[in-house]
N, C-alpha and C positions, 0 to 999 in steps of 0.2 A: 355557669356561675363563675364570677370573677374571683380569683384568689387574692388574698391579702398581699399588697405590695406589687400587684401586677400593673404594668403600664396601661394607660387607656388605649384601647384599640388592639391590645395584644391578647390573643387567646391561646389555649393549649395547642390548637391546630395551626396557628400562625405565629411562630416564634422566630424572632430575628436573631441571627448569629453573626459574629464578626468574621470576615474572610480569613483573618489570620488564624482563627481557631481551626480552620480546615486546611491550612497550608501543608501540614505533614502528610495529607492524603493526596494532594495534587501537585506536589513538587518532585523534581528529580533529585535523587540523592547523589548523583554524580556531578551535575553542574549547579545544583542548589536553586535552579530557576523553575518556573512553572513548566509543566510537561508540554512538549511540542512533539507531535506525532508519537503519542504514547505507545510504547512497546512493552509487552509483558513477558516475563520468563515463565514458560508453561510449567516448569518443574516446581516453582515456589510461589508464583503469582506476584512477584515484585515487579514494579513498573518503573520505567525510565524513559527519557527522551530517546527516540529511535537513533538519532545520530550519536548520542552519548554511549548507548549500550553497544552499538555496532563497533565504534572505535575501541571501546574497552575490551570487547571480545576478540579483537585482532591479536592480542597477546595473552589473554587469559581465557579460561573455560569454566569459571565459577561465577556465581551471582555476586555482584559487588555489595549487596546488602547483607545477605545471610551466609554467603560462602559455600552454598550447596553446589556440587558439581552439576553443571548443566549437561555437558556431553564431552567425552574425552577429546574428540577431534573436530566435531562440527556443531559447536554450541549455537551458531546462528540459525540452525534448523529448528531450534526450540524457543524461538522468539516470535511472538505474534502481535500484530498491531491491535490495540484496544481502542477502536473508534468510538465506542460508547463513552468511555472515560474521557477521551479527548473532547468530545462534544460537551461533556459536563464542565470540563476545565474552561472551555471557551465561553460557556454561559455564565460561569461564576466570576471570571476575571474580566472586568470591563476593557474593551478595546485590545485584548491580548492578540487576537488573530490579525487585526489590522496592523498593529505595531510589528508583529513578526514578519508580515508580508513586506512592510516598508524596509525593514532591516535586510530581508532577503534581496529585494530589488537593489538596494545600495551595494550589497556584496557583489552582485553580478555586474553592475555598472562600473564599479571601481576597477574591475578586471576586464573591462571592455566587452563583456558578454551580454547577450540579450536575456532579460529575465524570462522565466517560464511563463507561457501563456496560460493563465488560469481562468479564462472567461467562462469555461464550461464546467467549472467546479461548483456543483450544486451546494455542497456543504459550506463552502466559503461564502457563497452568495447569501445563504440563509443566516449565517453567523454575522456577517458584515452588516446585514440589514436588521439584526436583532431577532431573527426568527428562532423558533424553538423546535425545529424539526431536524432530526439527525439524518444526514445523507450518507448513503453507502457509496464509497469511492470504487467499490467493486463493480457496481452496475455500469454497464456500457463502457468499462475501461478497456476491454479488448476490442479495439475499434475495427470497424469493417473497412477493408481496403478494396480499392477498385481492381477488377480483374483485367489483365492485359496479356498480350502475347508473350511478354517477358516472364510470365509465370507468377504474377501477383494474384493472390486469391482473396476474395471477400470472406472475412471471418466473422462469424456471428458472436453475439454476447452470450457467454456461458457462465453467467453469474449465479445461476440457480443450482448451487451445490455441485453434484457430480454429473448433472445432465449435460448431454452434448447438443441439446436442441436450443435454439434461440429462445430466450425468455422474453416474449413480447410483453408480458404483464409488467416487467420491470420498468417499462416506459411510463407506467401510471403509478408507480410506488411513491409514497410520501417522501419528499426530500429530493426527488430526481425531476428536474425540470424537463418538460417535453422536448425543448430545443436540444438540451445536452444529450438526452437519451436517443433522440431520433437521428442525430448526426454522428453518434458513436465517438464523440470528441475529435472529429476530423479537423475542427478549427484550432485544436491545441497542437502542442509539439508532437511530431511524428518520428518514428524510427523505422528503418528498413532492416529486417532480419534475414539472414541466410541460414537455414536449418539443415544441418548435415549429420547423417548417422555416424556414430563412432564405432559401430560394430557391424562387420560384414553380414552377420546373420539377422540384423535388424533392418527392416525395409527402409529404403530411402524414399521419403515422400516425394510425390511427383512435382508438386508446386512448392519448391523450397524457399522461394522469396516471398516474404510477407511484410506488408507495411501496416503499422498500427500505432496506437497512442503510446507515449512513454509512460502513461499512467498504468498501463497493463503490468501485471506481475508475472513472475516465472511460472506460477501455477496456471495462469491463463495460457501460456505457451505450451505447457505440458498437456493441457486438455486438448489443445488443437492438434498436437502431435499424436496423442492417443487416438483421437478421432480418425486421423489419416492412416495411422499404422494398424490399429486394432479395430477400427470402426466402432469404437466404444470409448467415449470420453471419460467414463467412470473409472477406467484403468490408468488414469494419469499418474497415480501413485506408484506405478511400476516403472516410471521413467525418471531419470536424472538428467540434468542439463549442465554442461560446463561451458565456460568461456575462458579462453587463454589457459586451459588446463586447470581452472579453478572451479570447484563445485559451487553452484548457485543455490542460495536458500529459496525456499518456496514463496516467501513473502517479499522478496526483493523486487522492487519496481524496475522496469527497464531503464528508467532515468538513472537509478542508483547503479545499475550494471554499467551503463555507459561511462559514468563518472569514475567509478572505482575499479572496474575490471578490464577495461580495454582502452587502448590509446589509438586504435586503428580507425580509419575513416569508415563510413558506412559503405556497403551493408555490414552490419554487425554479425559476425559468424558465431553461431551457437551450435555445439555438438550435443546430440542426445544419445543416450544409451539406456540399457536396462538398469534398474536401481542397483547402485553400488553397495556391496556388503563390506562391513568393517569389523 
């Protein structure tokens, strides 16, 4: 039954709202722009752009919104990417993803650098095409690398929680194209890692050189090390990884590590140890 004063074609189940009425929910309080790579503080659930909050926490350890203490010494460990919210932002704001990618390309080209290869990003393909499926960047991020006499090992996709077994079903999940899943992002930007134990009592893995996608996170590397050292990928939480004597956060991508933590040429050396106690 249509209510008095209701516009034609507008029902209780289909109500139009202006985007500006939602801005306070989908904008970053640090840069005042729409969220890009939304990252949430797990202690208070306030969300910011990933680059904004990472830069902010270089000098502070409290939430910029409510002031709650995140962590005394390692606040970045308590920041998690919110891909669901980011998908919502991309769907609500027309052409936001496309404009952001254009700005990113201009940024790299002005500095004489090659923009990141994003051809295998299922999420971006769907949003650029106007699709409504949320893609998980975790799936197939830990790329399989070819095995060689130099010690490069093929590493499977451990996106299924704590399991150390390849998740073949992830190739058929909504939002993950079969092409991207099947080639484990081999067509994208790659990085060569050299994994070295930092403790004599902790086993040095036999195949210390691994080549994988820069989309992989520190958690993916931890799972690989746990599988090699403990033969149990679910024990990855017992391991910490450092680069240039700096502890790496679990959600840091290898691309982020390359840019911010090391100026050395590849292979990128990462040291692993038992979880540090503070």
